[in-house]
C-alpha positions in Angstrom: 79.0 134.2 -59.3 79.8 130.9 -61.3 83.4 130.6 -60.1 82.4 130.9 -56.4 79.9 128.2 -57.5 82.5 126.0 -58.9 84.9 126.9 -56.3 83.1 126.1 -53.9 81.7 122.5 -55.5 85.8 121.9 -56.1 86.5 122.5 -52.0 83.6 120.1 -50.7 84.6 117.3 -53.1 88.6 117.9 -52.3 87.5 118.0 -48.9 86.1 114.1 -48.5 89.4 112.5 -49.0 90.3 114.2 -45.5 87.9 112.8 -43.7 90.2 109.3 -44.1 92.7 108.8 -41.8 95.5 106.2 -41.3 95.7 103.9 -38.7 99.1 102.3 -36.8 98.4 99.7 -39.7 98.7 102.5 -42.2 95.2 101.3 -43.6 92.6 103.8 -44.1 89.8 104.2 -41.5 86.9 106.8 -40.6 87.4 107.3 -36.8 84.3 109.2 -34.4 83.7 109.1 -30.6 80.1 110.3 -29.5 78.8 110.7 -25.9 75.2 110.3 -25.6 74.4 111.3 -22.1 72.1 109.7 -19.6 72.1 106.2 -22.2 73.5 103.3 -20.4 75.8 100.9 -22.5 72.8 97.9 -23.2 70.7 100.5 -24.7 73.3 101.6 -26.7 74.4 98.3 -27.7 70.8 97.7 -28.9 70.3 101.1 -31.1 73.3 99.6 -32.5 72.1 97.0 -33.9 68.7 97.6 -34.9 70.3 100.4 -36.7 73.0 97.7 -38.6 69.7 95.1 -39.4 67.1 97.8 -40.5 69.1 100.8 -42.3 72.3 99.0 -42.9 70.8 95.4 -43.7 73.5 94.5 -46.2 76.2 94.8 -43.1 76.7 91.3 -41.7 76.8 91.2 -37.9 80.0 89.1 -37.1 80.2 87.4 -33.2 83.1 88.8 -31.1 84.4 87.9 -27.7 83.9 91.7 -26.3 80.1 92.2 -25.3 80.4 95.7 -26.0 81.4 95.8 -29.3 79.4 95.1 -33.1 81.8 94.0 -35.8 79.9 93.9 -38.7 80.9 93.6 -42.6 79.6 95.1 -45.3 79.6 96.6 -48.7 78.9 100.0 -51.4 78.7 100.4 -55.0 81.3 102.8 -56.2 80.5 104.5 -59.7 84.0 106.3 -60.5 85.0 109.1 -62.0 83.1 111.3 -64.6 81.3 109.4 -67.9 78.4 110.4 -69.6 76.9 107.5 -68.4 76.6 106.5 -64.9 77.6 102.9 -63.7 79.0 100.5 -61.3 82.8 101.1 -61.8 83.4 98.5 -58.8 82.4 97.7 -55.0 84.5 98.7 -52.4 83.8 96.6 -49.0 84.6 97.2 -45.5 84.3 96.7 -42.1 82.3 98.7 -39.3 82.8 98.6 -35.8 80.4 100.1 -32.8 82.2 99.9 -29.5 80.0 101.1 -26.4 80.2 102.0 -22.7 77.8 103.9 -20.7 77.0 107.3 -22.0 79.3 107.2 -24.7 80.2 104.9 -27.9 82.8 105.5 -30.7 82.7 103.4 -34.5 84.9 103.1 -36.7 85.0 101.7 -40.5 88.6 100.2 -41.6 89.2 97.3 -44.3 88.0 99.2 -47.7 88.9 96.6 -50.0 87.8 98.0 -54.0 86.6 94.9 -56.4 86.0 95.9 -60.1 83.2 95.4 -61.9 83.1 94.3 -65.5 80.6 93.1 -68.1 79.4 89.5 -68.2 78.1 87.5 -71.0 74.6 89.1 -70.5 75.8 92.5 -70.6 75.7 93.2 -66.4 77.8 94.3 -64.5 79.4 92.0 -62.2 82.1 91.7 -60.0 85.6 90.7 -61.6 87.0 86.9 -59.8 90.3 86.8 -58.3 90.8 90.9 -58.3 90.8 93.0 -55.0 92.4 95.8 -54.3 92.9 97.7 -50.5 92.2 101.0 -50.8 95.5 102.1 -49.4 96.8 100.8 -52.5 94.5 101.9 -55.2 96.7 104.8 -56.8 99.3 102.1 -57.2 97.3 99.5 -59.0 94.2 102.2 -61.0 94.3 105.0 -62.5 95.1 108.4 -60.2 91.5 110.1 -61.0 89.4 106.7 -60.3 91.4 106.3 -56.7 90.7 109.7 -55.9 87.2 109.7 -56.8 87.3 106.2 -54.8 88.2 107.6 -52.0 85.8 110.4 -52.2 83.2 108.2 -52.2 84.4 106.4 -49.3 84.7 109.0 -47.2 80.9 110.2 -48.5 79.9 107.2 -47.5 81.8 107.2 -44.4 80.1 110.3 -43.3 76.5 109.4 -44.3 77.0 106.2 -42.4 77.8 108.1 -39.8 75.4 111.0 -39.2 72.9 108.3 -39.5 74.1 106.5 -37.0 74.3 109.9 -34.4 70.5 110.5 -35.0 69.8 107.0 -34.2 71.8 106.6 -31.6 71.1 110.0 -29.7 66.9 109.7 -30.8 65.0 110.0 -28.1 62.5 107.0 -27.3 59.1 107.9 -26.6 58.0 106.5 -23.2 55.5 104.1 -22.9 52.1 104.9 -22.4 51.2 103.1 -19.2 48.0 100.8 -19.7 44.6 101.1 -17.7 43.4 98.1 -16.6 39.6 97.9 -15.1 39.8 96.2 -11.7 36.2 94.7 -10.3 35.7 95.4 -6.7 33.4 92.3 -5.3 33.5 92.9 -1.6 31.8 96.2 -1.7 28.6 97.4 -3.5 
């Protein structure tokens, strides 16, 4: 039973790397398309914007020329592989794009850049200045085990963000209750 559990855990952790693909520019990308029947483009844009503002407030919205596209840039912490004490090894910044049309939307995360952390003079972990490693070249510039761990964490983060976005976009809003206003008729007694 323990062997089966270990094999299952290994399969799940290895599957996270497979969530990321390469796009036409040889950059890692997490890309999904979802259908939401019955919802117009404007509603989907408002829901995506509210999602970013409420659940991922560290992603800052950028202005785009396309009115159906939301572009944002943010980051998340990477903890690395193994070790008894879990601490931040660095941060991974990425861009999130959500494009909406009537009854469907697509989203993708790309431009992953790893910034390693180092201890500062106060003993806190802080970004190492001037050192940024694109995730595509992480296997060449970082330890192979750590780079694999960062790819796994990136895949897990993308999947979690995508699941939460799908839930928010497909949520049925409660119908508004009609207010009953009392009218006074003065011409009839």
